[in-house]
C-alpha positions in Angstrom: -1.8 -0.3 19.4 -3.7 -3.5 18.5 -3.6 -6.5 20.8 -5.5 -9.7 20.9 -5.1 -13.5 21.8 -3.9 -14.1 18.1 -1.5 -11.2 17.7 1.6 -10.0 19.3 4.6 -7.8 18.7 7.8 -9.9 18.8 10.4 -7.1 18.5 10.9 -3.5 17.2 10.5 -4.7 13.6 8.2 -7.7 13.6 4.6 -8.5 14.5 2.9 -12.1 14.5 -0.6 -12.7 13.7 -2.1 -16.1 13.8 -4.8 -16.9 11.4 -7.1 -20.0 10.9 -5.2 -22.9 8.9 -8.5 -24.0 7.2 -10.0 -20.7 6.4 -9.5 -18.0 3.8 -7.8 -14.8 5.0 -8.9 -11.5 3.4 -6.6 -8.5 3.1 -7.9 -5.2 1.8 -5.6 -2.7 0.4 -6.7 0.9 0.5 -4.7 3.6 -1.0 -4.6 7.4 -1.5 -7.4 8.3 0.6 -6.2 12.0 0.7 -8.5 12.9 3.7 -8.1 16.6 4.4 -10.3 17.0 7.7 -10.0 20.7 7.0 -12.2 23.7 6.3 -11.9 23.2 2.6 -12.5 19.3 2.4 -15.6 18.6 4.6 -17.7 17.6 1.6 -15.2 15.5 -0.1 -14.0 14.0 3.1 -17.5 12.8 3.7 -17.5 11.1 0.2 -14.2 9.5 0.8 -15.1 8.0 4.2 -18.6 6.8 2.9 -16.5 5.1 0.0 -14.2 3.3 2.6 -17.2 2.2 4.6 -18.8 0.7 1.4 -15.4 -1.0 0.4 -15.2 -2.7 3.9 -18.6 -3.7 4.0 -18.3 -5.5 0.5 -14.9 -7.1 1.1 -15.3 -7.9 4.8 -11.5 -8.0 5.4 -9.5 -9.5 8.3 -6.7 -7.1 7.9 -6.7 -3.5 6.1 -3.5 -2.3 4.6 -3.1 1.6 3.8 -0.5 2.0 1.2 0.2 5.8 1.7 -1.3 9.3 1.3 -3.9 8.5 3.6 -4.1 12.0 4.9 -3.6 15.3 2.8 -2.0 18.5 4.8 -2.2 20.6 1.7 -3.4 24.0 2.6 -4.9 25.0 -0.9 -7.0 21.8 -0.9 -7.6 20.6 2.7 -7.7 23.9 4.4 -5.2 22.9 7.0 -1.8 21.7 7.6 -2.5 19.9 10.8 -1.8 16.3 10.0 -1.9 15.4 13.7 -5.7 16.0 13.7 -5.9 14.4 10.5 -4.2 11.3 11.7 -6.3 11.2 14.8 -9.6 11.4 12.8 -8.5 8.7 10.5 -7.8 6.4 13.4 -11.1 7.3 15.1 -12.7 6.3 12.0 -10.9 3.0 11.3 -11.0 2.0 14.8 -14.8 2.0 14.5 -14.8 -1.0 12.4 -12.9 -3.1 14.9 -10.8 -4.6 12.2 -6.9 -4.5 12.6 -5.3 -2.1 10.2 -1.6 -1.1 9.1 -0.1 1.4 6.9 2.9 3.0 5.3 3.5 6.5 4.6 3.3 8.1 1.2 4.7 11.3 -0.1 1.8 13.5 1.1 1.1 12.3 4.7 3.7 14.9 5.9 3.7 17.7 3.6 6.0 20.7 3.7 5.1 22.8 6.8 2.6 20.2 8.0 2.3 19.9 11.9 4.2 16.6 12.3 7.0 14.7 10.7 6.9 10.8 10.2 8.5 10.1 13.6 5.5 12.2 15.4 2.9 10.5 13.2 4.4 7.1 13.9 4.0 7.7 17.7 0.3 8.8 17.2 -0.5 5.8 15.0 0.6 3.4 17.7 -2.1 4.7 19.9 -4.6 3.6 17.5 -6.7 0.8 19.2 -6.7 -1.4 16.1 -3.5 0.0 14.4 -0.6 -2.3 13.8 2.5 0.1 13.3 6.1 0.5 14.5 8.9 2.9 13.3 11.2 -0.3 12.6 14.9 0.2 13.0 16.1 3.6 13.4 19.3 3.1 11.4 17.3 2.4 8.2 16.1 5.0 5.9 12.5 5.9 6.2 10.0 5.5 9.0 7.8 2.2 9.2 9.9 -0.6 7.8 8.6 -3.8 9.4 7.1 -7.3 9.0 3.9 -8.8 9.8 4.1 -12.4 9.7 0.9 -14.5 9.3 1.4 -17.9 11.1 -0.7 -21.0 11.9 -1.6 -22.3 15.2 2.0 -24.0 15.5 3.6 -20.8 14.8 4.6 -21.7 11.1 5.0 -18.7 9.0 2.5 -19.0 6.3 2.9 -15.6 4.6 5.1 -12.5 5.6 3.8 -9.0 4.7 6.7 -6.6 4.1 5.9 -2.9 5.0 8.4 -0.5 3.4 8.5 3.3 3.6 9.2 4.3 -0.2 10.1 7.8 1.2 8.9 11.1 -0.2 11.3 13.2 -2.4 14.7 12.9 -3.5 17.9 14.6 -2.7 17.9 18.4 -2.7 14.4 19.2 -1.5 10.7 18.4 -1.9 8.5 18.0 -4.8 10.7 19.5 -7.4 13.7 17.3 -6.6 11.5 14.2 -7.8 10.0 11.3 -6.1 12.3 8.9 -3.8 12.5 5.4 -3.8 13.1 2.4 -1.5 16.7 2.8 -0.5 19.6 0.1 -0.6 19.8 -0.2 3.2 16.2 -1.0 3.3 16.6 -3.3 0.3 19.4 -5.1 2.3 17.3 -5.2 5.5 14.4 -6.8 3.5 16.6 -9.4 1.8 18.2 -10.5 5.1 14.8 -10.9 6.8 13.4 -12.9 4.0 16.6 -15.0 3.6 16.1 -15.9 7.3 12.8 -17.1 6.7 13.9 -19.0 3.4 16.3 -21.0 5.5 13.5 -22.1 7.7 10.7 -22.4 5.1 12.3 -22.9 1.8 9.0 -22.7 -0.1 8.0 -19.2 1.7 6.3 -16.6 -0.3 5.9 -13.0 0.6 4.0 -9.9 -0.1 5.4 -6.3 -0.1 3.4 -3.1 0.5 4.7 0.5 -0.1 3.6 3.8 -1.9 5.5 4.5 -4.8 5.3 2.4 -7.9 8.7 0.6 -9.1 10.3 1.7 -12.3 10.1 -1.8 -13.4 6.2 -1.5 -13.4 6.4 1.0 -16.3 9.1 -1.3 -18.0 7.0 -4.4 -17.8 3.9 -2.4 -19.1 5.9 -1.1 -22.2 7.0 -4.6 -22.8 3.6 -6.0 -22.6 2.2 -3.3 -25.1 4.9 -4.4 -27.6 3.6 -8.0 -27.2 6.3 -9.5 -24.8 4.5 -12.7 -23.6 6.7 -13.0 -20.7 4.6 -10.1 -18.8 1.2 -11.4 -17.9 -1.8 -9.3 -17.6 -4.1 -9.7 -14.7 -6.5 -6.7 -14.5 -7.0 -3.0 -14.6 -5.5 -0.2 -16.8 -3.3 2.8 -16.9 -5.6 5.7 -17.0 -3.3 8.6 -16.0 -2.9 11.1 -18.7 -0.3 10.2 -21.3 0.1 6.7 -19.6 1.9 8.4 -16.8 3.7 6.5 -14.1 4.8 8.4 -10.9 8.1 6.5 -10.7 11.5 7.9 -9.3 14.2 8.9 -11.5 16.6 7.4 -9.0 17.2 3.8 -9.4 16.3 1.4 -6.8 17.7 -2.0 -6.5 14.6 -3.4 -4.8 13.0 -5.1 -7.8 15.9 -7.0 -9.1 17.0 -8.1 -5.7 13.4 -9.4 -4.9 13.4 -11.4 -8.2 16.8 -12.6 -7.4 15.7 -13.7 -3.9 12.5 -15.3 -5.2 10.3 -14.8 -1.8 8.5 -11.8 -2.7 5.8 -12.8 -5.2 3.3 -10.0 -4.7 3.9 -6.1 -4.6 1.1 -3.5 -4.0 1.6 0.1 -4.3 -0.6 3.3 -4.9 0.4 6.8 -5.7 -1.0 7.1 -9.3 -4.7 7.6 -8.6 -6.0 6.4 -12.0 -3.8 3.5 -12.6 -5.4 0.1 -11.6 -3.0 -2.1 -13.5 -1.8 -5.6 -12.3 0.5 -7.5 -14.2 3.2 -10.4 -13.5 6.8 -9.7 -14.6 9.8 -11.9 -13.7 7.6 -14.0 -11.3 6.3 -10.9 -9.2 2.9 -9.8 -9.5 2.8 -5.8 -9.3 -0.5 -4.3 -8.5 -1.8 -0.8 -8.3 -4.3 -0.7 -5.6 -7.7 1.2 -6.6 -7.6 4.6 -4.9 -10.4 6.5 -3.0 -9.2 10.0 -3.5 -11.8 12.7 -3.8 -9.3 15.6 -2.8 -5.9 15.2 -4.4 -6.4 15.4 -8.1 -8.2 18.4 -9.7 -11.9 17.3 -10.6 -11.2 13.7 -9.6 -14.5 13.6 -7.7 -16.0 13.2 -11.1 -13.9 10.1 -12.1 -15.1 6.7 -11.3 -13.1 3.9 -13.1 -10.4 4.1 -10.3 -12.3 4.3 -7.1 -12.5 1.4 -4.9 -10.1 -1.2 -3.1 -8.1 -4.2 -3.8 -8.9 -7.4 -2.1 -6.4 -10.0 -1.5 -7.3 -13.4 -0.4 -5.0 -15.9 0.9 -6.9 -19.3 0.6 -6.9 -22.2 3.0 -4.9 -24.0 0.3 -2.3 -21.3 0.2 -3.2 -20.0 -3.1 -3.7 -16.2 -3.5 -6.3 -14.3 -5.3 -6.3 -10.5 -6.0 -9.4 -8.6 -7.3 -10.5 -5.3 -7.5 -13.4 -3.9 -5.5 -14.9 -1.0 -7.4 -17.6 1.1 -5.8 -18.8 2.4 -9.4 -20.5 0.6 -12.1 -17.7 0.3 -14.4 -13.9 -0.7 -14.2 -11.7 0.1 -17.1 -9.7 -2.9 -18.3 -8.4 -1.0 -21.5 -4.8 -1.2 -22.3 -3.5 0.7 -25.5 -7.0 1.0 -26.7 -7.8 -2.9 -26.5 -10.2 -4.4 -24.1 -8.4 -7.1 -21.9 -11.6 -8.9 -21.0 
């Protein structure tokens, strides 16, 4: 676990990170690395690791957040089911940058028949020298529901980062049961934590990080295409075939509760590797992180418009800027055939 003079774990579900009050603080979101570390993935793993190194060198972050599917224990692609070995190699690589990093689980980190479940991987990740992770409350759905509170020298909370497990697959089995979602008990917990902060800091604003995109992301995109001026375009595109959103068929109350509560202003997800869209809907900016994947999608190694990271900068004045960090020469900003530039 990461330790420093400016960082501590307050309890089983809360970390405190002190940041300079008069300097910008940079958070790098990386998503869907899909590292195999197996017999079949050596060449593509090398490309992915080189991409991550380049993104980190460009963005120079103070904190790295991985939003799921960091490893890929899928035998036909990786050549291994050993996600323990994969997680260990991932940590060794990230620890080498000597930058604190945190993560949430995606739907592929613990594939069917893989060596470890989430609980075992959680114990492993806590051993990373620069890793920030906790299982969170054991009575909640998922593994890894926790907060990182960015504070100033006086202990005032400047920006809470809410980490949530959006879970894997729905009731009844694995992939064919459909993607899961953030469950109601997690939403209740998140709302309670944010309400407590809101009572102390009435103007507090928070960010949430998880893997699965919300259904409201697709809803907002479709409204934007129809000309709804209440949806604001920020950057990126939907490049999945058929404008696909890998959303759950199960309804989650997370977005509605977040909009009603008013504290969460920024949401970051992954999952759909070719989508890079960021837009504002009902006062919340929803952003697909640029993916790194060279392994998960067929022929994705030949794709370039999605590959990179997402840099989130909290300015010394409290303002937040979100920009793509592409490693290719071109980033698509086309929506419904019309350039958004």
